C-alpha positions, 0 to 999 in steps of 0.5 A: 432713098429709103428710110433710113437713108434719109435719116442719115441724111438729116443727122449728117447735116445737123452735125454739119450745122452744129460744126459750123455753129462752133466754128463761126464761135471760134471766128467771133471769140471772146471780142466778137460777142456783144457782151465783150462790145458792150462792156469795152463801150462802157469802159470807154465811156467812163474813162472818158468821163472820170478824165473829164471829170476829174480836171473840171471837179478840181478846177470848180473846188479852187474857184470855190475856194477863191470865191469863198477866200474873196467874201472872207476879205471883203467882210473884213474890208466891209467890217473896217468900213463900218467902224472907220464910219462909226469913229468918224461920226463920233469924232468929227476931226479925225485927222491924220494924225488921230489915224493911226489910233484908229488903225490900232483899235480896229486891229486890236478887236478883231483875230483873223483867221489862219493866214489871213492877215490885215495890213495897215498903211499910215502917211505911205508907209507900213504901220501895223498888222495883225497878226503882228509879225508879217509873214516872211513871203511878205517881208522879203517883197518890199516892192508889194509892200510899198505899192500897196503902200502908195495906192490912191484908188481901192484895188483887188488883186491876186499875186503869186507866190514861189512858197508852195506853203503859202500858194497864191495871195488874194487881196482887197485893199481900201485908200483912207481919206481924211480931208480929201487926201489919201492918209493911209490904206487898210489892206486884207489879204490871204494866202490860199496854200492851206485853202487849197490844200485843204479842197483837194485833199476832199477832192482826192477823197472824193476822187478816190470814192468815185474810182472804186464805185466805178471799179466796182460798177465796172465789175457789176457791168459785166454781171448784169450784161451777162444776166441781160443777154444770156436769154439772147444766148439761150435764143441763138443756142435753141435755133442752132440746136432745133432748126437746122437744114433738114428740119425747118418745123421747129420753133423757138419758145416763146416765154414771158414778153418784152423785147426778147419775146418779141424776137422770138416771136419775129424770129418764128414768123420769119421761119414760118414765111420761109417755110411756106416759100421753100414748101411753094417752091419745092412743089412747084419744082415737083409740079413743073418737073412733072408737066416736063416728064409727061412730054418727054417720056411721050416723046421718048416711047413714041420715037423708041417705036419709031416704024419704017411705016412712012403713015406712021411715021408722019403722025407720029412726027406731028405728035412729037412736035405737038407735044414739044409746043406743049413744053415750049407754051409751059416754058414761057409761061414759067418766064413769064412768072419770072418776068413779073417780079421785076421792077421793069415789067410794067410799061404803062400807057393811058388807055381808055377803058372802053375801047379796051373792053371792046377790044378784048371783047372782040379777041375773047369770041374768036376762041371758041363757040360759046354765047357772048355776051357784052354788059357795061363798060366803063368810060373814062382813061386808066394807066396800065400795060395794055399787052399784060392786061389783055394776056390777063383777061384773056386769060381768064376767058380762055380759062371759062371756054376750057369750063362751059359749053357750047350752050354756055354764056360766058359775059365781059365787062367794064366799070369805074369809079373814083379809086379802081377800074374793074374788067369781070369774066362770068361763065355759066360754066360748072363752077368751082367748089369751095374748098378749090377756091383758095388754091385756084390761082396756084402753079398748076393747081386745075379743080377737082371736079373739072370734067375735063384736063386742059391743055395748058399746065395750070398756070394761066390763072397764076399769071393773072394773079402775077400780072394784077399785083404787078398792077398793085390791083387783084382778083375777085372769085365767085364761084359755085358748082353747077351755076358758074364761075366770076372772075373781075380783075380790080386795078387802083386808079394811083397810076393814073393820077402820078402820072398826071401830076407828073406831066402837068410840073413837066409841062410847067 
């Protein structure tokens, strides 16, 4: 593909991305925006709170009005009681005949507030009141007057009326007892209509102001939410314009601090990881295709030159079979790498470290003619997948044989401590350059100074790392050119403790 064609493809991808983003914006529409949803929830919350608070305010205000009225009535009753005790102390022989003068004197000195009435009863009949003329609603309710006139016990209560100008009547009544007999009744009553009306008018003003404030707050919320979410929209637009399928190198500029800056940083980190994964995938595909293309080219070339000579035919068939076997091993390695990502990849069992080390050493000696040495052997049980751990260590041994001579030494060993078990393979071969140490465990990686090309595809060490990682461990590598390399597999002992706990629980 030419440079011009690649540019056209990139431009087409970017144009397609813009069109797709516009299509997504149209699908979400006005009601799909975060600003609209925030505003809608705020509006619902405000309406709910206002709708709930107004009746509560109304009830509280009316309750406070009734409490204030009852306080005024109690104050009037207390004033009458003090006046009665004062007159009784002056006139020790206060009788029912003199009670009318006491009522008259008290009513004369009192000036009740508007819609409050001080009413006196003498010998079961209405005597006098202040104001002197009873209200129309009370004059028409003779039964109520008769009930008050015949009281023998203190009474407080409320009387409802049909007159909206009067409202409810709150009252307090106190019988006057002289010589052990009820000779009269003092009653303080007040209509609550005007008190409640004044309170409701004040509440109406408060509610009006409150609604105005809420209406203003709604407008401000719409404006402020737009300002708050503006950096987020800018972040989204920048991501859409800078980052496309054809260009993953662009990053969002991080400005200031706070949640949005943290979001931009996190997004850039995700893009870094995504780009790294895509690069690894692209390189893996390129390397895999190259590894497969080489044997296919060899097979195709020899088959095209396939002649009639029996000896030549036999050699060609052997070569083709050899290349097919190499391709088969390569495909099996790729399948193994894919399996290591599955959660059911490992089949753990308890293995004795010492016996496993001896078994590995016995297998290693059959691979090549080297100076084989067995060092320390750890003692104790571990919980691993013996098949795959054996595969990993044997890959390390195979790698050591490919980079050593017959006179070189290859050493195997193991050790255990309280938290981990270690298996190592050390050789005195050619070693690995420091620049290759970081990439030696990647797929298709080979040391740059390697004298010979191994028969594999460079997946051996990648498989080792995948198997060890599946066990929760890691691989250590110490190497120097000309002196050899030491590969150490480190596995944690936590899985053993978990299985032991599970078995002890099952036995219980």
